[in-house]
C-alpha positions as CSV (number, residue, x, y, z in Angstrom):
1,M,-169.8,72.2,-7.5
2,E,-170.5,71.8,-11.2
3,K,-168.6,75.1,-11.9
4,E,-165.6,73.8,-10.0
5,N,-165.6,70.5,-12.1
6,K,-165.9,72.5,-15.3
7,K,-162.9,74.7,-14.3
8,E,-160.9,71.6,-13.3
9,K,-161.7,69.9,-16.6
10,K,-160.8,73.1,-18.5
11,G,-157.4,73.3,-16.7
12,K,-156.6,69.7,-17.4
13,G,-157.4,70.3,-21.1
14,S,-155.1,73.3,-21.3
15,K,-152.3,71.3,-19.7
16,M,-152.8,68.5,-22.2
17,K,-152.7,71.0,-25.1
18,F,-149.5,72.5,-23.7
19,V,-147.9,69.1,-23.4
20,V,-149.0,68.0,-26.8
21,G,-147.8,71.3,-28.3
22,G,-144.4,70.9,-26.6
23,I,-144.1,67.3,-27.9
24,V,-144.9,68.5,-31.4
25,I,-142.4,71.3,-31.2
26,A,-139.7,69.0,-29.9
27,V,-140.4,66.5,-32.8
28,V,-140.2,69.3,-35.4
29,V,-137.0,70.6,-33.9
30,G,-135.5,67.1,-33.8
31,I,-136.5,66.5,-37.5
32,V,-134.9,69.9,-38.5
33,I,-131.7,69.1,-36.6
34,F,-131.6,65.7,-38.1
35,M,-132.1,67.1,-41.6
36,M,-129.5,69.8,-41.1
37,G,-127.1,67.3,-39.6
38,G,-127.3,65.3,-42.8
39,N,-126.5,68.3,-44.9
40,T,-123.2,69.1,-43.2
41,Q,-120.1,67.3,-42.0
42,S,-118.1,69.0,-39.2
43,T,-115.1,68.4,-37.0
44,D,-113.2,70.3,-34.3
45,N,-110.0,68.4,-35.2
46,A,-108.8,71.4,-37.3
47,Q,-106.3,74.2,-37.1
48,L,-105.0,77.2,-39.0
49,D,-102.0,76.6,-41.2
50,A,-99.5,78.6,-43.2
51,N,-96.2,78.3,-45.0
52,I,-93.3,78.3,-42.5
53,I,-90.1,78.8,-44.4
54,P,-86.7,78.0,-42.7
55,V,-84.2,80.8,-43.5
56,R,-80.7,79.4,-43.8
57,T,-77.2,80.6,-44.8
58,S,-75.9,79.6,-48.2
59,I,-72.2,80.5,-47.5
60,S,-69.8,80.4,-44.5
61,G,-68.4,83.5,-42.8
62,Y,-68.7,85.9,-39.9
63,V,-71.9,87.7,-39.3
64,K,-71.5,91.5,-39.9
65,E,-75.0,92.8,-39.3
66,V,-78.3,91.4,-38.0
67,L,-81.1,93.7,-39.0
68,F,-84.2,92.2,-37.4
69,E,-85.6,91.3,-34.0
70,D,-87.4,88.1,-33.0
71,N,-91.1,88.1,-33.9
72,Q,-90.7,91.1,-36.1
73,E,-93.0,91.8,-39.1
74,V,-91.1,92.0,-42.4
75,K,-91.7,92.5,-46.1
76,K,-90.6,90.2,-48.8
77,G,-87.0,91.1,-49.9
78,Q,-86.3,93.0,-46.6
79,L,-82.6,92.7,-45.6
80,L,-82.2,90.5,-42.5
81,V,-78.5,89.5,-42.2
82,V,-75.2,90.7,-43.7
83,I,-72.2,88.3,-43.7
84,D,-68.7,89.6,-44.1
85,D,-68.1,89.6,-47.9
86,T,-64.4,90.6,-48.2
87,E,-63.3,87.1,-49.2
88,Y,-66.1,86.7,-51.7
89,K,-65.4,90.1,-53.3
90,A,-61.8,88.9,-53.8
91,K,-63.0,85.7,-55.4
92,V,-65.1,87.8,-57.8
93,A,-62.1,89.9,-58.7
94,Q,-60.0,86.8,-59.2
95,A,-62.6,85.2,-61.4
96,E,-62.9,88.4,-63.5
97,A,-59.2,88.5,-64.0
98,A,-59.1,84.8,-65.0
99,L,-61.9,85.4,-67.5
100,E,-60.0,88.4,-69.1
101,N,-56.9,86.2,-69.3
102,A,-58.9,83.5,-71.1
103,K,-60.3,86.0,-73.5
104,A,-56.8,87.3,-74.3
105,N,-55.5,83.8,-74.8
106,L,-58.3,83.2,-77.3
107,G,-57.2,86.2,-79.2
108,A,-53.6,85.0,-79.3
109,M,-54.8,81.5,-80.5
110,K,-56.8,83.1,-83.3
111,S,-53.8,85.1,-84.4
112,N,-51.6,82.0,-84.4
113,A,-54.2,80.1,-86.3
114,M,-54.4,82.9,-88.9
115,A,-50.6,82.9,-89.3
116,S,-50.6,79.1,-89.6
117,N,-53.3,79.3,-92.3
118,Q,-51.2,81.8,-94.2
119,S,-48.1,79.6,-93.9
120,A,-50.2,76.7,-95.1
121,S,-51.3,78.7,-98.1
122,A,-47.7,79.7,-98.8
123,A,-46.6,76.1,-98.6
124,M,-49.3,75.2,-101.0
125,F,-48.1,77.8,-103.5
126,S,-44.5,76.6,-103.1
127,T,-45.6,73.1,-103.9
128,E,-47.4,74.3,-107.0
129,S,-44.2,76.2,-108.0
130,T,-42.1,73.1,-107.5
131,Q,-44.5,71.2,-109.7
132,E,-44.0,73.7,-112.4
133,T,-40.3,73.4,-112.0
134,I,-40.6,69.6,-112.4
135,N,-42.7,70.0,-115.6
136,S,-40.0,72.3,-117.0
137,A,-37.2,70.0,-116.0
138,K,-39.0,67.0,-117.5
139,A,-39.4,68.9,-120.8
140,K,-35.7,69.7,-120.9
141,L,-34.9,66.1,-120.1
142,N,-37.0,64.8,-122.9
143,K,-35.3,67.3,-125.3
144,A,-31.9,66.2,-124.1
145,K,-32.7,62.6,-124.7
146,E,-33.9,63.3,-128.3
147,D,-30.8,65.4,-129.0
148,N,-28.5,62.8,-127.5
149,K,-30.3,60.1,-129.6
150,R,-29.8,62.1,-132.8
151,T,-26.1,62.9,-131.9
152,K,-25.4,59.2,-131.4
153,N,-26.9,58.3,-134.8
154,M,-24.9,61.1,-136.4
155,F,-21.8,59.9,-134.6
156,A,-22.4,56.4,-135.9
157,A,-22.7,57.8,-139.4
158,K,-19.6,59.8,-138.8
159,A,-21.6,63.0,-139.2
160,A,-20.8,64.2,-135.7
161,T,-17.6,64.4,-133.7
162,Q,-16.7,62.8,-130.5
163,S,-16.7,66.2,-128.8
164,E,-20.3,66.8,-129.9
165,L,-21.3,63.4,-128.6
166,D,-19.6,64.1,-125.2
167,N,-21.4,67.4,-125.0
168,S,-24.7,65.7,-125.8
169,N,-24.2,63.1,-123.1
170,A,-23.2,65.7,-120.6
171,E,-26.4,67.8,-121.3
172,L,-28.5,64.6,-120.9
173,E,-26.9,63.9,-117.5
174,V,-27.5,67.5,-116.4
175,A,-31.1,67.4,-117.5
176,Q,-31.6,64.1,-115.7
177,A,-30.0,65.5,-112.5
178,T,-32.1,68.6,-112.7
179,Y,-35.3,66.6,-113.1
180,D,-34.3,64.3,-110.2
181,S,-33.6,67.3,-108.0
182,A,-37.0,68.8,-108.8
183,L,-38.7,65.6,-107.8
184,K,-36.9,65.5,-104.5
185,Q,-37.8,69.2,-104.0
186,L,-41.4,68.4,-104.6
187,K,-41.4,65.7,-101.9
188,V,-39.8,68.1,-99.5
189,S,-42.3,70.8,-100.3
190,Q,-45.2,68.4,-99.9
191,S,-43.9,67.3,-96.5
192,Q,-43.5,70.9,-95.4
193,S,-46.9,71.8,-96.6
194,A,-48.5,68.8,-94.8
195,G,-46.7,69.8,-91.6
196,V,-47.9,73.4,-91.9
197,R,-51.4,72.3,-92.5
198,S,-51.3,70.0,-89.5
199,Q,-50.0,72.9,-87.4
200,A,-52.8,75.1,-88.7
201,M,-55.4,72.4,-87.8
202,G,-53.8,72.2,-84.3
203,Q,-54.2,75.9,-83.9
204,V,-57.9,75.7,-84.8
205,S,-58.3,73.0,-82.2
206,M,-56.6,75.2,-79.7
207,I,-59.2,77.9,-80.5
208,S,-62.0,75.5,-79.4
209,L,-60.0,74.7,-76.2
210,A,-59.6,78.4,-75.5
211,E,-63.3,79.0,-76.1
212,A,-64.2,76.2,-73.7
213,M,-61.8,77.8,-71.1
214,I,-63.7,81.1,-71.5
215,R,-67.0,79.3,-70.8
216,Q,-65.4,77.7,-67.7
217,R,-64.1,81.1,-66.5
218,E,-67.6,82.6,-67.1
219,A,-69.2,79.9,-65.0
220,E,-66.6,80.4,-62.2
221,L,-67.3,84.2,-62.3
222,K,-71.1,83.5,-62.1
223,L,-70.6,81.2,-59.1
224,A,-68.4,83.8,-57.4
225,V,-71.0,86.5,-58.0
226,T,-73.7,84.2,-56.7
227,Q,-71.8,83.5,-53.5
228,L,-71.2,87.2,-53.1
229,D,-75.0,87.8,-53.3
230,Y,-75.5,85.1,-50.7
231,A,-73.6,87.3,-48.2
232,T,-76.9,89.2,-47.8
233,I,-79.9,87.2,-46.6
234,E,-83.4,88.6,-47.3
235,A,-86.9,87.8,-46.1
236,P,-88.5,85.2,-48.4
237,C,-92.0,86.5,-47.9
238,D,-94.3,89.0,-46.1
239,G,-95.0,87.9,-42.6
240,I,-93.2,87.4,-39.3
241,V,-89.7,86.2,-38.6
242,S,-89.2,84.1,-35.4
243,K,-86.8,81.8,-33.7
244,R,-83.8,84.1,-34.3
245,S,-80.6,82.0,-33.8
246,I,-77.8,84.3,-35.0
247,E,-75.8,87.2,-33.5
248,V,-73.3,89.7,-34.8
249,G,-69.7,88.3,-34.9
250,Q,-70.9,84.7,-34.9
251,Y,-69.2,82.4,-37.5
252,V,-71.9,80.6,-39.5
253,S,-71.5,77.6,-41.8
254,T,-73.4,76.8,-45.0
255,G,-76.9,75.7,-44.3
256,Q,-77.0,77.0,-40.7
257,S,-80.4,78.2,-39.5
258,V,-81.0,81.9,-39.1
259,C,-84.7,82.1,-38.3
260,S,-88.1,80.9,-39.5
261,A,-90.3,83.1,-41.7
262,I,-94.1,82.6,-41.2
263,D,-96.2,83.7,-44.2
264,N,-99.3,84.7,-42.3
265,T,-100.7,86.6,-45.3
266,S,-101.9,83.3,-46.8
267,L,-103.6,81.2,-44.2
268,W,-105.7,78.1,-44.7
269,V,-107.3,75.4,-42.5
270,S,-106.1,71.8,-42.1
271,A,-108.9,69.7,-40.9
272,N,-108.9,66.0,-40.1
273,F,-112.2,64.3,-40.9
274,K,-113.2,60.7,-40.0
275,E,-113.3,58.4,-43.0
276,T,-117.0,57.8,-42.4
277,Q,-117.6,61.5,-43.1
278,L,-116.1,61.5,-46.6
279,E,-118.9,59.9,-48.6
280,N,-120.6,63.1,-49.7
281,M,-117.6,65.6,-49.4
282,R,-116.4,67.1,-52.6
283,I,-113.8,69.7,-53.7
284,G,-115.4,73.2,-53.9
285,Q,-118.0,72.7,-51.3
286,P,-118.6,75.7,-49.0
287,V,-117.2,75.6,-45.4
288,E,-118.0,77.6,-42.3
289,I,-115.0,78.2,-40.0
290,K,-114.9,79.2,-36.3
291,I,-111.7,79.9,-34.4
292,D,-111.6,78.7,-30.8
293,A,-109.5,81.7,-29.7
294,Y,-111.9,84.2,-31.2
295,P,-115.5,82.9,-31.1
296,H,-116.8,86.2,-32.5
297,I,-114.9,85.7,-35.8
298,K,-116.8,83.6,-38.3
299,L,-115.0,82.8,-41.5
300,S,-116.1,81.1,-44.8
301,G,-114.1,79.0,-47.1
302,K,-114.1,76.2,-49.6
303,L,-112.9,72.6,-49.5
304,N,-109.7,72.8,-51.6
305,S,-108.2,69.3,-51.6
306,F,-107.8,66.0,-49.9
307,V,-104.3,65.1,-48.9
308,G,-104.5,61.7,-50.6
309,A,-103.7,59.4,-47.6
310,T,-104.8,59.1,-44.0
311,G,-102.8,60.8,-41.3
312,A,-101.5,57.5,-40.0
313,K,-99.7,56.9,-43.3
314,F,-97.6,60.0,-42.7
315,S,-96.5,59.0,-39.2
316,L,-92.9,58.1,-38.4
317,L,-94.0,54.5,-37.8
318,P,-97.1,53.8,-39.8
319,P,-99.3,51.0,-38.4
320,D,-99.1,47.6,-40.1
321,N,-102.3,45.7,-39.7
322,A,-100.7,42.5,-41.0
323,T,-98.7,42.1,-37.8
324,G,-100.0,41.5,-34.2
325,N,-103.5,41.8,-33.1
326,F,-105.8,43.8,-35.4
327,V,-108.0,46.5,-33.8
328,K,-110.1,48.5,-36.2
329,I,-109.7,52.2,-35.7
330,V,-111.6,54.9,-37.5
331,Q,-109.0,56.7,-39.6
332,R,-108.8,60.4,-40.2
333,V,-108.1,62.1,-43.6
334,P,-106.4,65.5,-43.7
335,V,-108.3,68.1,-45.8
336,K,-107.2,71.5,-46.9
337,I,-109.7,74.3,-46.7
338,T,-109.0,77.7,-48.2
339,I,-110.3,80.8,-46.5
340,D,-112.3,83.2,-48.7
341,H,-111.2,86.5,-47.2
342,L,-109.3,87.8,-44.3
343,T,-109.2,91.5,-43.2
344,K,-106.0,93.2,-42.1
345,E,-107.2,93.1,-38.5
346,E,-107.9,89.4,-38.7
347,L,-104.4,88.8,-40.2
348,K,-102.8,90.5,-37.3
349,I,-104.5,88.2,-34.7
350,L,-104.7,84.9,-36.5
351,F,-101.7,82.6,-36.4
352,P,-100.9,79.1,-37.7
353,G,-101.7,76.4,-35.1
354,L,-104.8,78.0,-33.7
355,S,-107.6,75.5,-33.2
356,A,-110.7,75.7,-35.4
357,Y,-114.1,74.2,-35.9
358,V,-115.2,73.6,-39.5
359,S,-118.5,72.6,-41.0
360,V,-118.7,71.5,-44.6
361,K,-122.0,71.9,-46.4
362,V,-122.2,68.6,-48.4
363,K,-125.8,69.0,-49.7
């Protein structure tokens, strides 16, 4: 009987030790989970993201070739669409001809300006020659006046004849007429010189106008060449082209959508954390990333940046708490998380929009 009691007491003691041990383990595990929970901030409100570039036409015309299929992998610069460029080649040729004509016109203007400058120089020399003629005529006039004065004195003293006096008067009149004519000739020469100089200045101004016309023609040629280049549409990045909306023979307008290019070579995670989780989150903190579609893939990254406003502020109709009844709602802040490394195999199976779970190590 005593042995049975001892066995019973021993069994109860073992059970108590087991229960106490279980409680201790549970408490320790709880403390560890609590401590670890304080070191991280996590959310399942996250998804993979990438640059999705709309590919559009830059000119109007008929589609000549479509060189891609929907959901096809492409490389940056790969030719996607060719638009009929006959009209744009003609515009380039027209612009080139207009530029050559403008250059020829500039050459003619320079030749005319050179001729006008030479004419102005000749007119200046003519004016100087006329001035010399005036000086000579004035000297002869002064001599004629002195001679006439002496002849008159001699005639008064009866030392000269009437004929000599008449000749002296006539010489004085001729000298005066010659001088007056030279003065008039100087005015005419000066007027002609001023006109030629004005014409030369006008020709110089025409050169500036011709040079401006050349710059305009060069700009028109550049625009025509650019439009011709737009006749071929290339892939803007490495990735996948989807949502093809163009066919051969179709007439397209400027700005019309061709397809969308997804740059899946540079993925990141867009996560939306509650505002109550942001206190200890900092840029550069390490992040663990799990993809819902592929649970076996575990990625690492870094907290890159905060968007700068809550998601509600980017909505079409942002809430206005100043109107109506106010109900406090925990806001979410978008956060960008960069991925450290992706293998080629992972790049092939990961796409923008896939759901993700992220955990930021804040301590």
